[in-house]
C-alpha positions in Angstrom: 106.8 83.8 12.7 103.5 84.1 14.5 105.1 82.4 17.6 107.9 84.9 17.6 105.4 87.8 17.4 103.4 86.3 20.3 106.5 86.0 22.6 107.6 89.5 21.6 104.3 91.1 22.5 104.1 89.1 25.7 107.6 90.3 26.6 106.7 93.9 25.9 103.6 93.6 28.1 105.6 92.1 30.9 108.2 94.8 30.7 105.5 97.5 30.8 103.9 95.9 33.8 107.2 95.7 35.6 108.0 99.3 34.8 104.6 100.4 36.2 105.1 98.4 39.3 108.6 99.9 39.7 107.3 103.4 39.3 104.5 102.7 41.7 106.9 101.3 44.2 109.2 104.3 43.9 106.3 106.7 44.3 105.0 104.9 47.3 108.5 104.8 48.8 108.8 108.5 48.2 105.4 109.3 49.7 106.1 107.1 52.7 108.9 109.4 53.7 106.3 112.1 54.6 106.1 112.4 58.4 103.4 113.6 60.8 103.2 114.4 64.5 100.3 115.7 66.6 99.8 117.2 70.1 96.4 117.0 71.8 95.0 119.8 73.9 97.3 121.9 76.0 100.4 119.9 77.0 98.1 116.8 76.5 95.4 118.1 78.9 91.9 118.4 77.5 88.3 118.8 78.7 86.1 116.0 77.3 83.0 118.3 77.4 84.3 120.8 74.8 86.0 120.9 71.4 89.7 120.3 71.8 92.6 121.7 69.7 94.9 119.2 68.0 98.1 120.7 66.6 99.4 118.7 63.6 102.8 119.1 61.9 103.3 117.5 58.5 106.8 117.4 56.9 107.3 116.8 53.2 111.0 116.2 52.3 110.3 115.4 48.7 110.6 117.5 45.6 106.9 117.3 44.7 104.0 119.0 46.5 101.8 116.9 48.7 98.0 117.5 48.6 95.8 115.3 50.7 93.6 115.1 53.7 93.9 114.6 57.5 91.3 112.0 58.4 90.1 111.1 61.9 87.8 108.0 62.0 85.0 108.3 64.5 84.0 104.7 64.3 81.0 103.4 66.1 81.0 105.5 69.2 77.3 106.3 69.7 76.0 108.7 68.7 79.0 109.8 66.8 79.8 108.2 63.4 81.7 108.6 60.2 84.9 110.6 59.7 86.2 114.1 60.2 88.6 115.3 57.5 90.7 118.4 56.8 92.5 119.3 53.5 96.2 119.7 53.8 98.8 120.9 51.4 102.6 120.8 51.9 105.1 122.4 49.5 108.2 120.5 48.5 110.8 120.2 51.3 108.7 122.2 53.7 106.6 121.6 56.8 103.2 122.9 57.6 101.3 123.2 61.0 97.6 122.9 61.2 95.3 123.3 64.3 92.2 121.2 64.0 89.4 120.7 66.4 88.1 117.3 67.7 85.2 116.7 70.2 86.7 115.9 73.6 84.2 113.1 74.0 85.9 111.3 71.1 89.4 111.8 72.4 88.5 109.9 75.5 88.6 106.8 73.2 91.8 107.8 71.5 91.8 107.0 67.8 94.2 107.4 64.9 94.7 110.5 62.8 95.7 109.5 59.2 97.4 111.5 56.5 95.8 110.3 53.2 96.0 111.0 49.5 93.8 109.4 46.8 92.7 106.7 49.3 96.2 105.8 50.4 97.5 106.3 53.9 101.0 107.8 54.1 101.3 108.5 57.8 99.3 107.8 61.0 99.5 109.0 64.6 97.6 108.0 67.6 95.8 110.8 69.4 96.2 110.5 73.1 95.6 113.0 75.9 94.9 113.4 79.6 91.3 114.1 80.5 90.8 116.8 83.1 87.1 116.8 83.5 86.0 118.7 86.6 89.5 120.3 87.1 90.6 123.9 86.4 93.3 124.2 83.8 95.7 127.1 83.8 97.7 127.7 80.6 101.0 129.5 80.9 102.1 131.0 77.6 105.9 131.3 77.5 109.0 130.5 75.5 110.4 128.5 78.5 108.7 125.3 79.8 110.0 126.1 83.3 107.6 129.0 83.4 104.8 126.8 84.8 106.7 126.3 88.1 105.1 129.3 89.8 101.7 127.5 89.9 103.1 124.4 91.7 101.0 123.7 94.8 98.3 126.2 93.8 94.7 124.9 94.4 91.8 125.3 92.0 89.2 128.0 92.6 86.8 125.6 94.2 89.6 124.4 96.5 88.9 120.7 95.8 92.0 119.9 93.8 95.3 121.2 92.7 95.3 123.5 89.7 96.4 121.8 86.5 99.1 123.9 84.9 99.9 123.5 81.2 102.8 125.0 79.4 101.9 126.5 76.0 104.2 127.9 73.4 103.0 131.2 71.8 102.6 129.5 68.4 100.3 126.9 69.9 97.5 129.3 71.0 94.5 128.5 68.8 92.9 131.4 66.9 89.4 130.2 67.8 87.3 130.9 70.9 85.9 127.4 70.9 89.3 125.7 71.0 90.3 127.7 74.1 87.4 126.4 76.2 89.5 123.7 78.0 91.3 126.6 79.8 90.0 128.3 82.9 93.0 130.6 83.3 95.6 131.9 80.8 98.8 133.7 81.9 100.6 136.0 79.5 103.7 138.0 80.1 104.7 141.0 78.1 107.3 139.3 76.0 104.9 136.6 74.9 102.1 139.0 74.2 104.3 140.7 71.6 104.7 137.4 69.8 101.0 136.6 69.3 99.3 137.3 66.0 96.3 139.6 65.8 94.0 136.6 65.3 95.3 134.9 68.4 94.9 138.0 70.4 91.4 138.5 69.2 90.5 134.9 70.1 91.9 135.3 73.6 89.9 138.5 74.0 86.7 136.8 72.9 87.5 133.8 75.2 87.7 136.2 78.2 84.4 137.8 77.3 82.8 134.3 77.2 84.0 133.4 80.6 87.8 133.0 80.7 90.2 134.5 83.2 93.2 136.2 81.6 96.3 137.1 83.8 98.6 139.7 82.4 102.0 139.8 84.1 105.7 140.6 83.7 107.4 144.0 83.5 108.7 144.1 79.9 107.3 145.2 77.6 104.7 146.9 79.8 103.2 143.7 81.3 101.6 142.5 78.1 99.6 145.7 77.6 100.0 145.7 73.9 97.4 146.0 71.2 94.2 144.3 72.2 95.5 143.5 75.7 96.1 147.2 76.4 92.3 147.8 76.2 91.5 144.7 78.3 94.0 145.4 81.1 92.6 146.8 84.4 95.5 149.3 84.6 97.7 151.6 82.5 101.3 150.5 83.1 103.4 153.4 84.2 106.7 152.9 86.1 109.1 150.1 86.9 110.7 150.1 90.4 112.9 147.7 92.2 111.6 146.4 95.5 111.4 143.4 97.8 107.7 142.7 97.3 106.7 143.8 100.8 103.2 144.6 99.6 102.8 141.1 98.3 104.0 139.6 101.6 101.6 141.8 103.5 98.7 140.8 101.2 99.1 137.1 102.1 100.5 137.6 105.6 103.8 135.9 104.7 107.5 136.5 105.2 109.0 139.1 102.8 111.1 138.2 99.8 114.9 137.9 100.3 116.0 139.3 96.9 115.0 142.3 94.8 112.1 142.0 92.5 111.3 144.4 89.6 107.8 145.7 89.9 105.6 147.5 87.4 103.0 149.7 89.0 100.0 150.9 87.0 97.2 153.4 87.3 93.9 151.6 87.8 91.1 152.2 85.4 87.7 153.3 86.7 86.1 149.9 86.5 89.0 148.0 88.1 89.3 146.6 91.6 92.8 147.0 93.2 93.8 144.0 95.3 97.4 145.1 96.1 98.5 148.8 96.0 96.5 151.9 95.4 94.5 153.3 92.5 97.4 155.3 91.3 100.0 152.6 92.1 98.3 149.3 91.6 100.4 146.2 91.7 97.6 143.6 91.5 94.2 144.6 90.0 91.2 142.8 88.5 88.5 143.9 86.0 85.3 142.2 84.9 84.8 141.9 81.2 81.4 140.5 80.2 81.5 137.0 81.8 85.2 136.8 82.2 87.9 138.7 84.1 91.3 140.2 83.4 93.9 140.2 86.2 96.9 142.4 86.2 100.0 141.4 88.2 102.9 143.9 88.0 105.7 141.4 88.3 107.2 138.4 86.4 105.4 135.4 88.0 108.1 133.0 86.7 111.0 134.9 88.3 113.3 132.9 90.5 112.8 135.4 93.4 109.1 134.5 93.5 109.3 130.8 92.8 111.8 130.4 95.7 109.6 132.5 98.0 107.7 130.5 100.6 104.6 132.6 100.1 104.3 132.1 96.4 101.6 129.4 96.4 99.6 131.3 99.0 99.9 134.5 96.9 98.3 132.8 93.9 95.7 131.0 96.0 94.6 134.3 97.4 94.5 136.0 94.0 92.5 133.3 92.3 90.1 132.8 95.2 89.3 136.6 95.2 87.9 136.3 91.7 84.2 135.9 90.9 84.3 132.2 90.1 80.4 132.1 89.6 80.8 133.7 86.2 81.7 130.5 84.6 78.8 128.6 86.0 76.8 129.7 82.9 79.0 127.7 80.6 77.0 125.1 78.6 78.0 121.4 78.4 78.4 120.5 74.8 78.8 116.7 74.9 77.2 115.7 78.2 73.6 114.6 79.0 72.4 118.1 78.4 74.5 118.6 75.3 74.5 116.5 72.1 72.2 113.7 73.3 69.6 116.3 74.6 69.5 118.2 71.3 69.4 114.9 69.4 66.4 113.7 71.3 64.6 117.0 70.7 65.5 117.2 67.0 64.2 113.8 66.1 60.6 114.8 67.1 59.7 115.5 63.5 56.4 117.4 63.4 56.0 116.5 59.7 55.2 112.9 60.8 52.1 114.0 62.7 49.2 111.5 62.9 45.7 112.3 61.6 43.4 113.7 64.3 41.9 111.0 66.6 38.3 111.9 65.6 39.0 110.8 62.0 40.0 107.3 63.2 37.0 107.2 65.5 34.6 108.0 62.5 36.4 105.5 60.2 36.2 102.7 62.8 32.6 103.6 63.6 31.6 103.4 59.9 33.5 100.2 59.4 31.8 98.6 62.4 28.4 99.8 61.4 28.9 98.6 57.8 30.2 95.2 58.8 27.7 94.8 61.5 24.0 95.9 61.3 24.0 97.0 57.7 25.6 93.9 56.3 23.3 91.7 58.6 20.1 93.5 57.4 21.1 93.3 53.7 22.0 89.6 53.7 19.0 88.7 55.9 16.6 90.3 53.4 18.2 88.5 50.5 18.4 85.3 52.5 22.1 85.1 51.6 23.6 84.9 55.1 26.3 82.5 53.8 27.7 85.3 51.7 29.1 86.9 54.8 32.0 84.5 54.6 33.5 86.3 51.6 31.7 89.7 51.7 33.0 90.5 55.2 36.7 89.8 54.3 36.3 91.7 51.0 35.0 94.8 52.9 37.9 94.5 55.4 40.4 94.2 52.5 39.0 97.3 50.8 39.0 99.4 54.0 42.5 98.3 54.8 43.7 99.1 51.3 42.1 102.5 51.5 43.8 103.3 54.8 47.1 102.2 53.4 46.7 104.3 50.3 45.7 107.3 52.4 48.9 106.8 54.5 51.0 106.6 51.3 49.5 109.9 50.0 50.0 111.6 53.3 53.6 110.3 53.8 56.1 113.1 53.2 57.9 112.8 49.9 61.3 114.3 50.5 63.9 115.0 53.1 62.5 115.9 56.5 64.5 118.4 58.5 64.2 119.7 62.0 66.4 122.5 63.4 66.8 123.0 67.1 69.5 124.7 69.2 70.7 127.1 71.8 72.1 130.6 71.5 74.4 131.8 74.3 74.8 135.6 73.9 78.0 137.1 75.2 77.7 140.6 73.8 76.6 142.4 70.7 79.6 141.1 68.7 79.8 137.5 70.0 77.3 134.6 70.5 77.8 130.9 70.7 75.2 128.8 68.8 74.9 125.2 69.6 72.6 123.6 67.0 71.3 120.3 65.7 70.0 119.6 62.2 68.1 116.4 62.0 67.5 114.6 58.6 65.2 111.7 57.7 63.5 110.4 54.6 61.0 107.6 53.8 63.3 106.7 50.9 67.0 105.7 50.8 68.8 109.0 50.2 72.1 110.9 50.5 72.2 114.1 52.5 74.5 117.1 52.3 74.5 120.0 54.7 76.7 123.2 54.7 77.7 125.0 57.9 79.4 128.4 57.7 82.9 129.5 58.7 83.8 129.6 62.4 81.8 126.4 62.9 82.8 123.0 64.4 80.7 120.1 63.3 80.4 116.4 63.8 78.0 113.8 62.4 75.6 111.8 64.6 73.4 108.8 63.9 70.5 107.0 65.7 71.6 103.8 67.4 68.4 102.1 66.3 69.2 102.6 62.6 72.5 100.8 62.8 76.0 102.2 62.0 77.7 102.8 58.8 80.7 105.0 58.2 78.6 107.1 55.8 78.9 110.3 57.7 81.7 112.6 56.6 82.4 116.2 57.8 84.9 118.1 55.7 86.4 121.4 57.0 87.2 123.9 54.4 88.4 127.5 54.6 85.0 129.1 53.7 82.6 126.5 55.1 82.2 122.9 56.3 80.4 120.2 54.4 78.6 117.3 56.2 77.6 114.4 53.9 75.7 111.2 54.5 75.8 108.6 51.7 72.9 106.2 50.9 71.1 106.3 54.3 68.4 103.7 54.3 64.7 104.7 54.7 63.8 106.2 58.0 67.4 106.3 59.1 67.9 109.4 61.2 71.1 111.4 60.7 72.2 114.5 62.5 74.7 117.4 62.1 75.8 118.7 65.5 77.5 122.1 65.2 78.9 124.9 67.4 79.1 128.2 65.6 80.8 131.4 66.6 78.3 134.1 65.5 79.2 137.7 65.2 75.9 139.0 63.9 73.2 137.9 66.4 73.0 141.1 68.5 72.0 141.2 72.1 69.4 142.3 74.6 70.1 145.8 75.9 69.3 146.1 79.5 68.7 149.1 81.8 67.7 147.3 85.0 67.8 148.6 88.6 67.4 146.7 91.8 66.2 148.3 95.1 65.6 145.8 97.9 63.2 143.2 96.5 62.2 145.3 93.5 63.5 144.8 90.0 62.7 147.6 87.5 63.8 149.1 84.2 63.5 148.1 80.6 64.8 145.7 78.0 65.4 146.4 74.3 65.5 143.5 71.8 68.5 144.4 69.6 68.9 140.8 68.3 68.0 139.7 64.8 65.1 137.4 66.0 61.6 137.7 67.3 60.9 136.0 70.7 57.5 134.2 71.0 58.1 134.0 74.7 60.7 135.6 77.0 61.4 135.7 80.8 63.9 136.8 83.4 65.4 134.7 86.1 66.4 136.6 89.2 67.4 134.8 92.4 65.6 131.7 91.4 62.3 133.5 90.5 60.8 133.9 87.1 59.5 137.2 85.6 57.3 136.6 82.6 58.0 139.1 79.8 55.6 137.7 77.1 56.5 138.0 73.4 59.3 140.4 72.3 59.7 141.5 68.7 62.8 142.8 67.1 63.4 146.4 68.2 60.7 146.2 70.8 61.1 147.6 74.3 59.5 146.0 77.4 59.2 147.5 80.8 60.1 145.5 83.9 58.6 146.3 87.3 58.5 143.2 89.5 58.4 142.6 93.2 60.4 139.5 94.2 59.6 137.3 97.2 62.7 137.1 99.4 61.5 133.8 100.7 60.4 132.4 97.4 60.9 128.7 96.5 63.8 128.7 94.1 63.6 124.9 93.6 60.7 125.2 91.1 62.4 127.6 88.7 62.1 125.2 85.8 58.4 124.7 86.3 57.8 128.5 86.6 59.9 129.1 83.5 58.0 126.4 81.5 54.8 128.2 82.4 56.2 131.5 81.1 57.6 130.0 77.9 54.5 128.7 76.1 56.5 127.1 73.3 57.9 124.7 75.8 54.6 123.1 76.6 54.1 120.9 73.5 55.8 119.0 70.7 59.4 119.6 69.9 59.5 122.6 72.2 58.6 120.4 75.2 61.3 117.9 74.3 63.9 120.7 73.9 63.0 122.4 77.1 63.0 119.2 79.2 66.5 118.2 78.0 68.4 121.5 78.4 67.5 122.4 82.0 71.0 123.2 83.1 71.5 125.6 80.2 68.3 127.4 81.0 68.5 127.6 84.8 72.3 128.0 85.1 73.3 130.2 88.0 74.1 133.7 86.8 76.9 135.8 88.2 76.2 137.5 91.6 74.0 140.6 91.1 73.0 139.8 87.5 69.9 138.3 86.0 69.4 135.6 83.3 67.4 136.4 80.2 65.8 133.4 78.5 63.9 133.7 75.2 62.3 131.3 72.7 62.5 132.0 69.0 61.2 130.2 65.9 63.3 132.2 63.5 65.8 130.2 61.4 69.4 130.6 62.4 72.1 130.7 59.6 74.0 127.6 60.8 72.7 124.8 58.6 72.1 124.9 54.8 70.8 121.5 53.4 71.9 121.1 49.7 68.6 119.4 48.6 64.9 119.9 48.5 63.7 119.6 52.1 60.5 119.6 54.0 61.5 121.8 57.0 59.7 122.0 60.3 59.4 125.2 62.5 62.8 125.9 64.1 63.0 125.9 67.8 65.9 127.9 69.4 66.4 128.9 73.1 68.4 132.1 73.7 70.2 133.0 76.9 72.0 136.1 78.0 73.4 137.3 81.4 72.2 140.8 82.0 73.7 143.3 84.5 71.7 144.9 87.2 72.6 148.3 88.8 72.0 148.3 92.6 70.2 151.3 93.9 70.8 152.4 97.5 67.7 153.7 99.2 
């Protein structure tokens, strides 16, 4: 009887195990039908020095909702480490499209993007793109891939290479300024402008203000002058006429078109420059907008009449070369030698680890030498116990060494050391780009967690000397990002590198006038920080402004030397910015020279300020021992020429 019960129980257990395996196999088989595809950059083109958009499509054909994560493993690519992850949710029998951001420096190495749930991988795709470092990329937004044909044979603005043209569907335009940075130009016709969401349009407008060049073209509806783009356009579109483009042919000294071409003339705004036509009937016009420009062309650039015209490439060469290409020279390099590595080197200069003053060591060593030398000699000689020196001297040395060690233990910081450094690139009162680094270190083995706000792109970094471990994880959520490092060993440096789109920083309001070699006027600090030091750079020469508090006004009246030596601008600027002369400030200044001394647009000046106010980019979720923040602020300021 007992034997029958044993076999019966064993059979039931085996049946249950088989049923569990069967259900698990069915679930896995069902989950494995989920598919995923991804597109890197813009038609696979990407700039490795900026954040790059990756458009991911996830399809769930099953009857149950899928809720998991997209995971991109960074691996051991110094200084990057750990993983990037984004939550994803797909309803039953539906597809969802997400646009995520990945550092271009990582995409150089490729890597797999995995779709995971509860630690299981259900789909994987290899991220592969074409690096266009040093080339100008023009995005053509259209519903037809053939629309890019009008840019065939057009050279880049610097004339060194052919322009890289990328076809972009309207749905693929990122709604983030940072993810548009691969593009130098963006062409929109009227039909496409009507398809864009308000977030996409606002991102394009902010991208222009930060240095992009937007080209509005076509004749319907109204050459893209809809919503936000109506305010950006250099003209007010007015009337459509049929013509043969004789003005275009005359503009580039080419033969006229052979077929009719619909043209949309517009009335130029007061701050626009007309390239083709007149102020009341402008056919091609341009308008500066902060650091960027908006170009209006009153024709459909992708029309067969223009593409087949022999002067088409020359027309676009002439238009693009007439723009102020120097505006983009102020763009910072995020991942090059003056980007992540430079900020990392400055951030790891933890001031909390300062050594005791040298005079303390001098006094200690002097007392130790005096005690072990003359004092001990006199005492033992009087007692006639010279042989005691063999154990008294080591005992004194042991006590002194132990005391020094205990003093070091007492002075050693007990907590998480943090250092916060970064750069603020002010575009206008509503937009600034913050590039920051939060360094973390502890004498004990610890785990770190740091929050970064919405509109932030973050990645985890680690010191090469501390070894690699996939303990860094950056999770992107709707309201914030979370960077975590698990069980980092003692003195193991970890870093959170972030780029934040700030809409609350404010700006420096300038009323500057230039007459000959004199620069005069005033500046008002309408930012939310105090500057310990500030200066202007004009034609390679530095004007020291001193400290500048919030709301303060400083008068400028400087005589510039027309034959001054512009090669020593960094040395002169270092003298003006006293915070750059020591400690973390010195390391930060030395490593971000191109950011500080970037060539400003013609006729403008560059403001550079130093602030120790904390920026709301990093929020450590633990008790920390913070150091004094070090942030450099830069803004391009306009100057009004005065004719004497």
